[in-house]
C-alpha positions in Angstrom: -3.3 -13.2 4.9 -2.1 -14.8 8.0 -3.6 -14.1 11.4 -0.4 -12.5 12.6 -0.3 -10.1 9.6 -3.9 -9.2 10.1 -3.3 -8.5 13.8 -0.3 -6.4 13.0 -2.3 -4.4 10.5 -5.2 -3.9 12.9 -2.7 -2.6 15.6 -1.1 -0.4 13.0 -4.5 1.1 12.1 -5.1 2.0 15.7 -1.8 4.0 16.1 -1.5 7.7 15.9 -0.3 9.1 12.6 3.2 9.9 13.8 3.8 6.2 14.9 2.2 4.9 11.7 4.6 7.0 9.7 7.6 5.8 11.8 6.6 2.1 11.2 5.9 2.7 7.5 9.4 4.2 7.0 11.1 1.3 8.9 9.2 -1.2 6.7 10.2 0.6 3.5 13.8 0.6 4.6 13.7 -3.2 5.2 11.9 -4.1 2.0 13.9 -1.8 -0.2 16.5 -4.4 -1.0 14.2 -7.5 -1.4 14.4 -9.2 -4.7 10.9 -8.8 -6.1 10.0 -10.7 -9.3 9.3 -8.4 -12.3 5.6 -7.5 -12.8 3.9 -9.0 -15.9 2.3 -6.8 -18.4 -1.1 -7.9 -17.1 -0.1 -6.8 -13.5 1.0 -3.4 -14.8 -2.2 -2.9 -16.7 -4.3 -3.9 -13.7 -2.4 -1.6 -11.4 -2.6 1.3 -13.9 -6.3 0.8 -14.3 -6.8 0.8 -10.5 -4.8 4.1 -10.3 -6.8 5.8 -13.0 -10.1 4.6 -11.6 -9.1 6.0 -8.2 -8.0 9.3 -9.8 -11.3 9.6 -11.6 -13.2 8.9 -8.4 -11.2 11.6 -6.5 -11.7 14.0 -9.4 -15.5 13.5 -9.4 -15.6 13.8 -5.6 -13.8 17.1 -5.9 -16.2 18.6 -8.4 
């Protein structure tokens, strides 16, 4: 991650929720039409695993 990106993220983290939401929506609008390469099966499995692990953690925290 470049220094500029890290600085942007640090600034973003310090903003109030309303401004963070506004920025997030603008970024989503701008990246929506980018041509991303397809995910490999390995990428899909790793992402699914991360999601399920997070859901398990949240579920155990809730109990």
